[in-house]
N, C-alpha and C positions, 0 to 999 in steps of 0.2 A: 374274536369272531364268534357269534352265537350260532350254535348248531340247531336247526329247526326240528330235528327228529329226536325225541326222547328215547331212553332205554326201552326196548320192546316189551319188557315185562311179560304179562300173561296174554297180551293181545296177539292175535294171529292174522296173517295175511293169507290171501287165496291166489294161487296160480292156476289159470285155466289154459289147457293146451288144446288148440284147434289144429289138427294135423294136415288140413287140406291146403294145397298150393296149386296155383295155375301152372307152374313150371317148377321142376326140381332143379335147384342150382347145383352146379358141378362141385362146389366146395362144401355142400351141406351134408352133415352126418346126423341131423336131427330125425326124430320119428315123424316122417311126413309121407303123404301120398298125393298123387295127382287128383285135382278136383275135376271130375268128369260129369258134373251135374247130378250127383247122387243125392237127390232131394230126400228120398225116404230114409236113406242111411244117415244123412245129416240130421234129420228130425229125430231119429232114434238116438243119435249121439247126444243131442241137446237134452233129451229126457234122461239119458244115463248120467250125464254130468250133474243134473239137478238131484237125481237120486243119490249119487255119490256124495254130493255136498251134505245131504241130510244124514247119510250113514256116518260120515266122518264127524259131523257135528255131534251126533250121539256119543261118539267115542271121546271127543275133545271136551265136552261139557261146556258150561256157560263161558263164553269168551267175548271180547270186543274185537271188532274187525278193524285192522290197521290199514289195509290196502287191497286192491284187486289188480291183477296183471294178466291180460289176455296175450298169450304168446303162441308160437307155432313153429312151423306152419305159417299160415297167413290168416289171422283172425279177422282182418278187415273184409274177408270173404264171407264171414258169418252174416246171417240175416240180422239186421238191427234189433228186431223183436226178440231174437234168441239171445243177443247180448243183454238186452234189457231184462229178460227173464232170469238170467244167471245173476246179474247184479242185484235184482230184487230179492231173489232167494238167499243169496249170501248175506245181504244186509238184514233180512228177517231172522236168519239163524244166528247171526253174530252182530247184534246191534252196535253200530259204530258210536264213538264218543261225540262225533260231529262230522263235518264234511271230510271225506277221505279221498286220497289219490286213486283214480281208476285209469290205468294205462292200457292202451291197445296198440299192438304192432300193426303197421300197415305198409303196403308197397305203393309207390307213387304212379301207378298206372291211371290212365284217364277213367277206366271203369271203376276202380276202387275209390278214387278221389270224389266221384259222384255220390258216394255213400257217406262222406265225412259228416255232413250236417245231421244225417239220420243217426249215426253212431254217437254224435254228441248229444242228440236228443234222448238216446237210450241211457245216457248216464256217464259215458266216457268223458274224462276231462283232461287227459294227457295222451298225446299221440306220439308214438315212437316210429319214425319213418325210415324204412330200409332203403335208403337211396343208394348206398354203397359206393357210388362214383358219380362224378359230374363230367365224364368223358365218354363219348359214345363207343369208342373202340374198347375202352376198359369195361364198359357195361356189357358189350357183346362177349368179351372174353369171360366175364363172370357169369354168363348165362342169364342175365337179367332180361325181363320182358318189358322194360321201359327205356325210354331215351332220356338224355340229359334235359331236353326241353320239357318232356313230360314231367320230370321230377320238379323242375322249376315251377311249372303250372300247378302241380299238386301242392307244393309248399304254399303258394298263394291261397289256394282253396282252404288248406288246413288252417292257415293263419286266421281265416275268417270264422272258423268253426271252433277252434281250440285256443285257449290262452297259453297252454303249456305244450311245447314242441321239443322233441329230441330227434337227432339224426344219427343213423348208423352209417359208417364209412369203412371201407376196407382198403388198407394200404399194404405195402411190400408186395406189390404186383410185379410180374416180370418186366424188366426194362424201366421201371419207375425211377425217376430221379428226385432228389431232394427239392430242386427248384420247381419241377412240375407238381410235386405233391404240395408244396407250399402254396402255389397258385390255386390249386384245386380246393385245398382246405380253407384258404382265405375266402374263396367264393362261397363256399358252404356257410361260413360264418356270417357273411353279408346277407344271407337269406333270412336271418333273424332268429335262429335257434337259440334257446337258452341252455341246451344240454347237448353234448356231443359224445358219442360212443365210437371211438376209432379203434378198429380191430385189425391186428396184423393178420394177413392171410395165413391160415394154418392148413397144411396139407394132411388130411386124414386118409389113411391107406384104403379105406372101404369106399371112398367117394370116386366120382369120375375124375377129379383132379388127381387123386392119389394114384389111380391106375395110369393116367397119362404121364405123370412124373416117373412112375416106375418103369415105363417102357421107353423113357427118354424123349417123349414128345416135346417137352419144354422143361426149363429149369427155374426154380424159384430163386429170388435174390439170395446171395450168400449172407452169412451172419453179419459181416461188417456192414453191408449195404442195408440190411434189415435194421441194424442198430442205428445207423445214420437216419433212417426214415422215422424210427421211434423217437429219436432225439429231436428231429425236426418237428414232429407232432407236438411234443411237449412244449417246445419253444414257441411255436405259432399260437397254441392255445393259451399259454401263459401270457403272452403279449396282448392277447385279446381279452384278458380278464377272466379266463376260465380256470377254476381250481381242479386239480386232479385229485379226486377223492377215492379213486380206485384205478388200477392200471389202465383200464379201458373206459373210464367214465369221468367226464369233465363237466362241471356245471358253472354257469356264470353267477357265482355267489352261492352260498349255502341253500338259499330258498329254491334254487333250480335243481338241486340234487333229487334223485329218484328216491322217494320215501320207501317204496317197495324194496328196491335193491338194498338200501341201508338196513331195513328191518331184517332181511334175510342174512346179510353179511354180519350183523351184530348178534346172530344166534337166535333171533325171534322164531317162534313157531309159525309154520305155514302149511296150508293144505295144498296138495297137488291134485287137480281133477282133470280128466281127459286122458286119452290113450298115451301111456308111457310117462305120465306126469309123476314127478318125485315130490315128496313132502317130508317135513320134519315136525313131529308132534311130541310134546312132553306128556306122557301118559303114566299116571301114578308115580310121578317123579322120575321117570326114565325117558331119556331122549330116544325117540323111536323113528326110524326111517320108514317111509311108505313109498311104494312104487306101483303104479297102475299097470294093468295089462297093456302091452304095446299095440296089439291088434285091435282094430276098431270093432270087429265082430266079437272078440272075446270081452272087450270092455262093455259093450252094450248088452 
């Protein structure tokens, strides 16, 4: 089987962290803040990201661009013109060898799906959708601000705007059974995604879920049940023709794999821009870790 992604070599990828979210999910321990219409602050953040790109380009020297990944937070809340500006600047600083993968994470709310065509016009060509569940009770438990029906509608809209679609799903939820998870995962596959990222629910102590579990409000599945759900995940995806190329990443054939993820996992250099973003750069022969200021004010 031919692998579509070559050795990373000297090429570098760019990760852009957009920290704003309409709602903070109770399981999330990422560097995020509530989006409260902070237009001036967000405009300043875009300018800071562009400046950061230029400063790191001066350090990195002449390189070719391998991929761009907009993560967060919720980068589908970014203004499409801001997304376009970041893409344009990154490609000007690091001319790619040809067409590259440009991924953006999105939530399937009606408000965000209305921006999909504009984001595609800005240059995004791969959408990673944070659906997380296709069950309304599970979505409510996970603190999501969309319904299962909204997710299905958003997938249809995204399919018209993007050729490449990935879905994030969370399993090992309290009370979840292998049969129920099989049905939910099968429905997700029938929506037409080429890539699936199934994540086992992890309880981080600093999150709302971590505090709830600590006080005994609810109990996660035990190790045996979590293992059963993991094995169910692998079996369902394998039967559907998906290859597991990383523990939580499955593609329907090599061409569906995330170029950006593979570049990073194979030790390729990457810039991290945006509040709290991490990067890895080879500078004068030394592999160097970079971390941006976590606070938006400090970063800008």
